[in-house]
PyMOL CGO cylinders between C-alpha atoms (Angstrom):
from pymol import cmd
from pymol.cgo import CYLINDER

trace = [
    CYLINDER, 11.27, 10.11, 12.77, 11.60, 11.49, 9.25, 0.3, 1, 1, 1, 1, 1, 1,
    CYLINDER, 11.60, 11.49, 9.25, 13.87, 8.61, 8.25, 0.3, 1, 1, 1, 1, 1, 1,
    CYLINDER, 13.87, 8.61, 8.25, 11.32, 6.08, 9.56, 0.3, 1, 1, 1, 1, 1, 1,
    CYLINDER, 11.32, 6.08, 9.56, 8.55, 7.77, 7.56, 0.3, 1, 1, 1, 1, 1, 1,
    CYLINDER, 8.55, 7.77, 7.56, 10.70, 7.72, 4.43, 0.3, 1, 1, 1, 1, 1, 1,
    CYLINDER, 10.70, 7.72, 4.43, 11.41, 4.02, 4.92, 0.3, 1, 1, 1, 1, 1, 1,
    CYLINDER, 11.41, 4.02, 4.92, 7.72, 3.27, 5.45, 0.3, 1, 1, 1, 1, 1, 1,
    CYLINDER, 7.72, 3.27, 5.45, 6.76, 5.19, 2.32, 0.3, 1, 1, 1, 1, 1, 1,
    CYLINDER, 6.76, 5.19, 2.32, 9.46, 3.47, 0.29, 0.3, 1, 1, 1, 1, 1, 1,
    CYLINDER, 9.46, 3.47, 0.29, 8.25, 0.06, 1.45, 0.3, 1, 1, 1, 1, 1, 1,
    CYLINDER, 8.25, 0.06, 1.45, 4.61, 0.90, 0.77, 0.3, 1, 1, 1, 1, 1, 1,
    CYLINDER, 4.61, 0.90, 0.77, 5.40, 2.11, -2.75, 0.3, 1, 1, 1, 1, 1, 1,
    CYLINDER, 5.40, 2.11, -2.75, 7.52, -0.96, -3.50, 0.3, 1, 1, 1, 1, 1, 1,
    CYLINDER, 7.52, -0.96, -3.50, 4.74, -3.27, -2.30, 0.3, 1, 1, 1, 1, 1, 1,
    CYLINDER, 4.74, -3.27, -2.30, 2.15, -1.40, -4.37, 0.3, 1, 1, 1, 1, 1, 1,
    CYLINDER, 2.15, -1.40, -4.37, 4.33, -1.52, -7.50, 0.3, 1, 1, 1, 1, 1, 1,
    CYLINDER, 4.33, -1.52, -7.50, 5.02, -5.24, -7.11, 0.3, 1, 1, 1, 1, 1, 1,
    CYLINDER, 5.02, -5.24, -7.11, 1.28, -5.78, -6.61, 0.3, 1, 1, 1, 1, 1, 1,
    CYLINDER, 1.28, -5.78, -6.61, 0.56, -4.00, -9.89, 0.3, 1, 1, 1, 1, 1, 1,
    CYLINDER, 0.56, -4.00, -9.89, 3.25, -6.05, -11.64, 0.3, 1, 1, 1, 1, 1, 1,
    CYLINDER, 3.25, -6.05, -11.64, 1.68, -9.25, -10.29, 0.3, 1, 1, 1, 1, 1, 1,
    CYLINDER, 1.68, -9.25, -10.29, -1.70, -8.09, -11.58, 0.3, 1, 1, 1, 1, 1, 1,
    CYLINDER, -1.70, -8.09, -11.58, -0.18, -7.47, -15.01, 0.3, 1, 1, 1, 1, 1, 1,
    CYLINDER, -0.18, -7.47, -15.01, 1.35, -10.96, -14.99, 0.3, 1, 1, 1, 1, 1, 1,
    CYLINDER, 1.35, -10.96, -14.99, -2.04, -12.33, -13.99, 0.3, 1, 1, 1, 1, 1, 1,
    CYLINDER, -2.04, -12.33, -13.99, -3.74, -10.67, -16.96, 0.3, 1, 1, 1, 1, 1, 1,
    CYLINDER, -3.74, -10.67, -16.96, -1.03, -11.93, -19.33, 0.3, 1, 1, 1, 1, 1, 1,
    CYLINDER, -1.03, -11.93, -19.33, -1.34, -15.45, -17.91, 0.3, 1, 1, 1, 1, 1, 1,
    CYLINDER, -1.34, -15.45, -17.91, -5.13, -15.37, -18.29, 0.3, 1, 1, 1, 1, 1, 1,
    CYLINDER, -5.13, -15.37, -18.29, -4.82, -14.12, -21.86, 0.3, 1, 1, 1, 1, 1, 1,
    CYLINDER, -4.82, -14.12, -21.86, -2.29, -16.81, -22.82, 0.3, 1, 1, 1, 1, 1, 1,
    CYLINDER, -2.29, -16.81, -22.82, -4.30, -19.62, -21.22, 0.3, 1, 1, 1, 1, 1, 1,
    CYLINDER, -4.30, -19.62, -21.22, -7.46, -18.41, -22.97, 0.3, 1, 1, 1, 1, 1, 1,
    CYLINDER, -7.46, -18.41, -22.97, -5.70, -18.10, -26.33, 0.3, 1, 1, 1, 1, 1, 1,
    CYLINDER, -5.70, -18.10, -26.33, -4.10, -21.53, -25.95, 0.3, 1, 1, 1, 1, 1, 1,
    CYLINDER, -4.10, -21.53, -25.95, -7.38, -23.00, -24.68, 0.3, 1, 1, 1, 1, 1, 1,
    CYLINDER, -7.38, -23.00, -24.68, -5.54, -24.58, -21.78, 0.3, 1, 1, 1, 1, 1, 1,
    CYLINDER, -5.54, -24.58, -21.78, -6.54, -24.93, -18.16, 0.3, 1, 1, 1, 1, 1, 1,
    CYLINDER, -6.54, -24.93, -18.16, -3.71, -23.63, -15.99, 0.3, 1, 1, 1, 1, 1, 1,
    CYLINDER, -3.71, -23.63, -15.99, -5.36, -22.80, -12.69, 0.3, 1, 1, 1, 1, 1, 1,
    CYLINDER, -5.36, -22.80, -12.69, -2.56, -22.85, -10.15, 0.3, 1, 1, 1, 1, 1, 1,
    CYLINDER, -2.56, -22.85, -10.15, -0.41, -20.00, -11.60, 0.3, 1, 1, 1, 1, 1, 1,
    CYLINDER, -0.41, -20.00, -11.60, -3.50, -17.82, -11.86, 0.3, 1, 1, 1, 1, 1, 1,
    CYLINDER, -3.50, -17.82, -11.86, -4.46, -18.53, -8.25, 0.3, 1, 1, 1, 1, 1, 1,
    CYLINDER, -4.46, -18.53, -8.25, -0.92, -17.87, -7.00, 0.3, 1, 1, 1, 1, 1, 1,
    CYLINDER, -0.92, -17.87, -7.00, -0.58, -14.60, -8.94, 0.3, 1, 1, 1, 1, 1, 1,
    CYLINDER, -0.58, -14.60, -8.94, -3.98, -13.37, -7.76, 0.3, 1, 1, 1, 1, 1, 1,
    CYLINDER, -3.98, -13.37, -7.76, -3.31, -14.20, -4.11, 0.3, 1, 1, 1, 1, 1, 1,
    CYLINDER, -3.31, -14.20, -4.11, 0.19, -12.66, -4.25, 0.3, 1, 1, 1, 1, 1, 1,
    CYLINDER, 0.19, -12.66, -4.25, -1.16, -9.50, -5.86, 0.3, 1, 1, 1, 1, 1, 1,
    CYLINDER, -1.16, -9.50, -5.86, -3.92, -9.08, -3.27, 0.3, 1, 1, 1, 1, 1, 1,
    CYLINDER, -3.92, -9.08, -3.27, -1.59, -9.84, -0.36, 0.3, 1, 1, 1, 1, 1, 1,
    CYLINDER, -1.59, -9.84, -0.36, 0.97, -7.28, -1.57, 0.3, 1, 1, 1, 1, 1, 1,
    CYLINDER, 0.97, -7.28, -1.57, -1.75, -4.67, -2.04, 0.3, 1, 1, 1, 1, 1, 1,
    CYLINDER, -1.75, -4.67, -2.04, -3.07, -5.27, 1.48, 0.3, 1, 1, 1, 1, 1, 1,
    CYLINDER, -3.07, -5.27, 1.48, 0.45, -5.06, 2.94, 0.3, 1, 1, 1, 1, 1, 1,
    CYLINDER, 0.45, -5.06, 2.94, 1.05, -1.83, 1.03, 0.3, 1, 1, 1, 1, 1, 1,
    CYLINDER, 1.05, -1.83, 1.03, -2.12, -0.29, 2.45, 0.3, 1, 1, 1, 1, 1, 1,
    CYLINDER, -2.12, -0.29, 2.45, -1.18, -1.37, 5.97, 0.3, 1, 1, 1, 1, 1, 1,
    CYLINDER, -1.18, -1.37, 5.97, 2.23, 0.30, 5.62, 0.3, 1, 1, 1, 1, 1, 1,
    CYLINDER, 2.23, 0.30, 5.62, 0.58, 3.48, 4.27, 0.3, 1, 1, 1, 1, 1, 1,
    CYLINDER, 0.58, 3.48, 4.27, -1.69, 3.51, 7.33, 0.3, 1, 1, 1, 1, 1, 1,
    CYLINDER, -1.69, 3.51, 7.33, 1.37, 3.12, 9.59, 0.3, 1, 1, 1, 1, 1, 1,
    CYLINDER, 1.37, 3.12, 9.59, 2.96, 6.12, 7.90, 0.3, 1, 1, 1, 1, 1, 1,
    CYLINDER, 2.96, 6.12, 7.90, -0.25, 8.12, 8.26, 0.3, 1, 1, 1, 1, 1, 1,
    CYLINDER, -0.25, 8.12, 8.26, -0.41, 7.33, 11.98, 0.3, 1, 1, 1, 1, 1, 1,
    CYLINDER, -0.41, 7.33, 11.98, 3.25, 8.23, 12.40, 0.3, 1, 1, 1, 1, 1, 1,
    CYLINDER, 3.25, 8.23, 12.40, 2.81, 11.56, 10.63, 0.3, 1, 1, 1, 1, 1, 1,
    CYLINDER, 2.81, 11.56, 10.63, -0.27, 12.41, 12.71, 0.3, 1, 1, 1, 1, 1, 1,
    CYLINDER, -0.27, 12.41, 12.71, 1.66, 11.51, 15.84, 0.3, 1, 1, 1, 1, 1, 1,
    CYLINDER, 1.66, 11.51, 15.84, 4.50, 13.80, 14.74, 0.3, 1, 1, 1, 1, 1, 1,
    CYLINDER, 4.50, 13.80, 14.74, 2.22, 16.72, 14.05, 0.3, 1, 1, 1, 1, 1, 1,
    CYLINDER, 2.22, 16.72, 14.05, 0.03, 16.12, 17.12, 0.3, 1, 1, 1, 1, 1, 1,
    CYLINDER, 0.03, 16.12, 17.12, -3.01, 17.94, 15.88, 0.3, 1, 1, 1, 1, 1, 1,
    CYLINDER, -3.01, 17.94, 15.88, -5.08, 19.48, 18.61, 0.3, 1, 1, 1, 1, 1, 1,
    CYLINDER, -5.08, 19.48, 18.61, -8.81, 19.56, 18.07, 0.3, 1, 1, 1, 1, 1, 1,
    CYLINDER, -8.81, 19.56, 18.07, -10.61, 22.29, 19.99, 0.3, 1, 1, 1, 1, 1, 1,
    CYLINDER, -10.61, 22.29, 19.99, -13.99, 21.60, 21.60, 0.3, 1, 1, 1, 1, 1, 1,
    CYLINDER, -13.99, 21.60, 21.60, -15.71, 23.66, 18.89, 0.3, 1, 1, 1, 1, 1, 1,
    CYLINDER, -15.71, 23.66, 18.89, -14.35, 21.28, 16.24, 0.3, 1, 1, 1, 1, 1, 1,
    CYLINDER, -14.35, 21.28, 16.24, -11.64, 23.53, 14.81, 0.3, 1, 1, 1, 1, 1, 1,
    CYLINDER, -11.64, 23.53, 14.81, -8.16, 22.16, 14.31, 0.3, 1, 1, 1, 1, 1, 1,
    CYLINDER, -8.16, 22.16, 14.31, -5.11, 24.02, 15.53, 0.3, 1, 1, 1, 1, 1, 1,
    CYLINDER, -5.11, 24.02, 15.53, -1.44, 23.18, 15.40, 0.3, 1, 1, 1, 1, 1, 1,
    CYLINDER, -1.44, 23.18, 15.40, 0.62, 23.48, 18.56, 0.3, 1, 1, 1, 1, 1, 1,
    CYLINDER, 0.62, 23.48, 18.56, 2.83, 26.56, 18.75, 0.3, 1, 1, 1, 1, 1, 1,
    CYLINDER, 2.83, 26.56, 18.75, 6.24, 25.92, 17.25, 0.3, 1, 1, 1, 1, 1, 1,
    CYLINDER, 6.24, 25.92, 17.25, 9.12, 26.38, 19.68, 0.3, 1, 1, 1, 1, 1, 1,
    CYLINDER, 9.12, 26.38, 19.68, 11.49, 29.15, 18.59, 0.3, 1, 1, 1, 1, 1, 1,
]
cmd.load_cgo(trace, "trace")
């Protein structure tokens, strides 16, 4: 289970980093098109959509990891609202 969590986290971080890189390319593209006074719409649209899609995928993978970690810990919530961990087997 630990290996699966590590793989999920690695994937989520990679997706988030690529999303940030796409956003940086988007800003550079917007700056160049504004400085050149040209109208290049399609690359801007593609970079924006790719950046948002990668960010959404990254968040979905982070949520999967969160659910997996909560499943592993199996928190028990008492009726009074307090949280207790199950006794560790020794």
